[in-house]
C-alpha positions in Angstrom: -9.9 2.4 -13.2 -13.0 4.1 -14.5 -13.9 1.2 -16.8 -13.8 -1.3 -13.9 -15.6 1.0 -11.5 -14.6 -1.1 -8.5 -14.8 1.8 -5.9 -18.3 2.7 -7.2 -21.7 1.2 -6.6 -21.7 -0.3 -10.1 -18.5 -2.4 -10.6 -18.2 -4.1 -14.0 -16.0 -6.8 -15.5 -14.9 -5.3 -18.9 -14.5 -7.3 -22.1 -11.0 -8.0 -23.3 -11.8 -5.7 -26.3 -12.6 -2.8 -24.0 -9.4 -3.3 -22.0 -7.3 -3.6 -25.2 -8.7 -0.3 -26.4 -7.6 1.6 -23.3 -4.2 0.0 -22.6 -2.4 2.1 -25.2 -3.4 5.2 -23.2 -1.7 4.0 -20.0 1.8 5.2 -19.1 3.8 8.2 -18.0 4.7 9.0 -21.6 1.2 10.5 -21.9 1.9 13.1 -19.2 3.8 16.2 -20.2 5.3 18.6 -17.7 6.4 22.1 -18.3 7.3 24.2 -15.3 4.3 24.0 -13.0 1.9 23.0 -15.8 0.9 19.4 -16.7 -1.0 18.3 -19.8 -2.3 15.0 -20.9 -2.7 13.3 -24.3 -6.3 13.0 -25.5 -8.3 10.4 -23.8 -6.1 10.2 -20.7 -6.7 11.0 -17.1 -4.6 10.8 -13.9 -5.5 8.6 -10.9 -3.5 9.6 -7.8 -4.8 6.7 -5.7 -1.3 5.1 -5.5 0.3 8.1 -3.7 -2.4 10.5 -2.6 -2.7 9.2 1.0 1.0 9.0 1.5 1.6 12.5 0.3 -1.3 13.7 2.4 0.2 12.1 5.5 3.4 14.0 4.9 1.5 17.3 4.6 -0.5 16.6 7.8 2.6 15.8 9.8 4.2 19.2 8.8 0.9 21.0 9.5 0.4 19.4 12.9 4.0 20.3 13.9 3.4 23.9 12.8 0.5 23.9 15.2 2.7 22.7 18.0 1.6 19.0 18.1 4.1 16.9 20.0 2.6 13.5 19.7 -0.2 11.6 18.0 -1.0 9.7 14.8 -3.4 10.0 11.8 -5.0 7.0 10.2 -5.9 7.4 6.5 -7.4 4.0 5.7 -4.3 1.9 5.0 -1.9 4.7 5.8 -0.6 5.7 9.2 1.4 8.9 10.1 3.2 9.1 13.4 4.3 12.1 15.5 6.4 11.7 18.6 5.6 8.9 21.1 2.8 7.9 23.5 2.2 10.1 26.6 3.9 7.4 28.8 7.1 7.7 26.7 6.6 4.4 24.9 6.7 4.3 21.1 3.5 3.8 19.2 2.6 0.2 18.2 0.1 -0.8 15.5 -1.3 -4.0 14.3 -0.8 -5.2 10.8 -4.0 -6.7 9.5 -4.2 -10.3 8.5 -5.1 -10.2 4.8 -6.9 -13.5 5.2 -8.9 -12.5 8.3 -11.5 -9.9 9.2 -10.7 -6.2 10.1 -10.1 -7.1 13.7 -7.5 -9.9 13.0 -3.8 -8.9 12.9 -0.7 -11.0 12.1 1.7 -8.9 14.1 2.5 -5.5 15.6 5.0 -2.9 14.4 6.7 -0.3 16.5 6.7 3.1 14.6 9.1 5.9 15.5 8.6 9.6 15.3 8.2 10.8 11.7 7.3 7.4 10.2 4.6 6.5 7.8 3.3 3.0 7.2 1.3 2.3 4.0 -0.3 -1.0 3.3 -1.7 -2.4 0.0 -3.8 -5.5 -0.4 -6.7 -6.9 -2.3 -8.9 -7.5 0.7 -10.5 -4.0 1.3 -12.1 -2.9 -2.0 -13.3 -5.6 -4.3 -16.4 -7.2 -5.8 -17.2 -10.8 -6.8 -18.8 -12.1 -10.0 -19.3 -15.7 -11.0 -17.2 -16.8 -8.0 -14.2 -14.6 -8.9 -13.0 -11.8 -6.7 -11.8 -8.6 -8.5 -9.9 -6.2 -6.3 -9.1 -2.5 -6.9 -5.3 -2.7 -7.5 -5.0 -2.8 -11.2 -1.9 -4.0 -13.1 -1.1 -1.4 -15.8 0.5 -4.1 -18.0 -2.6 -6.1 -18.3 -5.5 -3.8 -17.4 -6.8 -6.4 -14.9 -6.5 -6.6 -11.1 -3.0 -7.5 -10.1 -2.5 -11.3 -9.9 0.8 -11.6 -8.1 1.9 -14.1 -5.4 1.4 -11.5 -2.6 -1.6 -10.9 -0.4 -0.4 -7.6 1.1 2.6 -5.3 1.3 3.3 -2.8 4.1 6.0 -0.2 3.7 7.4 1.8 6.6 9.3 5.0 5.7 10.0 8.6 6.7 8.7 9.5 3.3 4.9 8.9 3.1 4.7 9.3 -0.6 7.5 6.8 -1.2 5.8 4.3 1.2 2.4 4.6 -0.5 4.0 4.3 -4.0 6.1 1.3 -3.1 3.4 -0.7 -1.3 1.2 -0.5 -4.5 4.1 -1.1 -6.9 5.6 -4.1 -5.1 2.1 -5.6 -4.5 1.7 -5.6 -8.3 5.2 -6.8 -9.1 5.2 -9.7 -6.8 7.3 -11.4 -4.2 10.7 -11.7 -6.0 10.7 -8.1 -7.0 9.7 -7.1 -3.4 12.4 -9.3 -1.8 15.0 -7.7 -4.1 13.9 -4.2 -3.0 13.9 -5.1 0.7 17.5 -4.0 1.5 17.0 -0.2 1.3 17.8 2.0 4.2 15.0 4.4 3.2 12.2 2.0 4.0 11.3 -1.4 5.6 8.8 -4.0 4.3 6.4 -6.5 5.7 4.9 -8.8 3.0 2.5 -11.7 3.1 2.6 -14.2 0.3 0.1 -16.8 -0.8 2.0 -19.6 0.8 1.4 -18.1 4.3 4.8 -16.7 4.7 5.4 -13.3 6.2 8.6 -11.6 4.8 10.1 -8.9 7.0 12.9 -6.5 6.4 15.9 -7.3 8.7 15.9 -3.7 9.9 12.6 -4.4 11.7 14.2 -7.0 14.0 13.0 -6.0 17.5 10.3 -3.7 16.1 8.0 -6.4 14.7 6.2 -8.8 17.0 4.3 -11.8 15.4 0.8 -12.5 16.6 -0.9 -15.9 16.4 -3.6 -16.2 13.7 -5.7 -19.0 12.2 -3.6 -18.8 9.1 -0.5 -20.2 10.9 2.0 -18.0 9.3 5.8 -18.6 9.0 7.8 -15.4 9.7 11.0 -14.9 7.7 13.4 -12.0 8.0 15.2 -10.7 4.9 18.7 -9.7 5.7 
């Protein structure tokens, strides 16, 4: 992540030699836990970008409830946390951004119940271009390069914000088949967009997901 510098003002396309030198330092085996103490092998660092917003959403929900909040939501840039319902009694609804459109274009709306978190991962927010190639910020730890899967975006809805954040990133990297295989859980629901303009939706979202017409002409498919 530091080598690529994509979130910084000076992004850089590393050489294969530079990436090969760092790949052996990637992996959970370099993190050692003992009680409440964590240590790292030499040359390693931790990037919490894959779960930090989801975990923060969970903490904000508990804090808001302790303060007596009965309804509302928090947006953390790709992550949403919901408390209660709208003042008129209707549930909150949010648009899912079209990964092939601008920030105001959405491919559908999702109804989110009290206690839900929605985390979305895609390569359309943070990226840079060099020699006509787009390099986004979601890196594949197996290759050291931006993830090159057949998915454009993955949204995960769950009562567990940390889980939602983790899964949206992981499934985006792993690709469509792995994501479809994971879609049947009772702990979360998925909305995924692939490169063939298909929107794959967990069957548990029937009645809670409403398609929206876009220029991309998507096909909406439920996974039961």
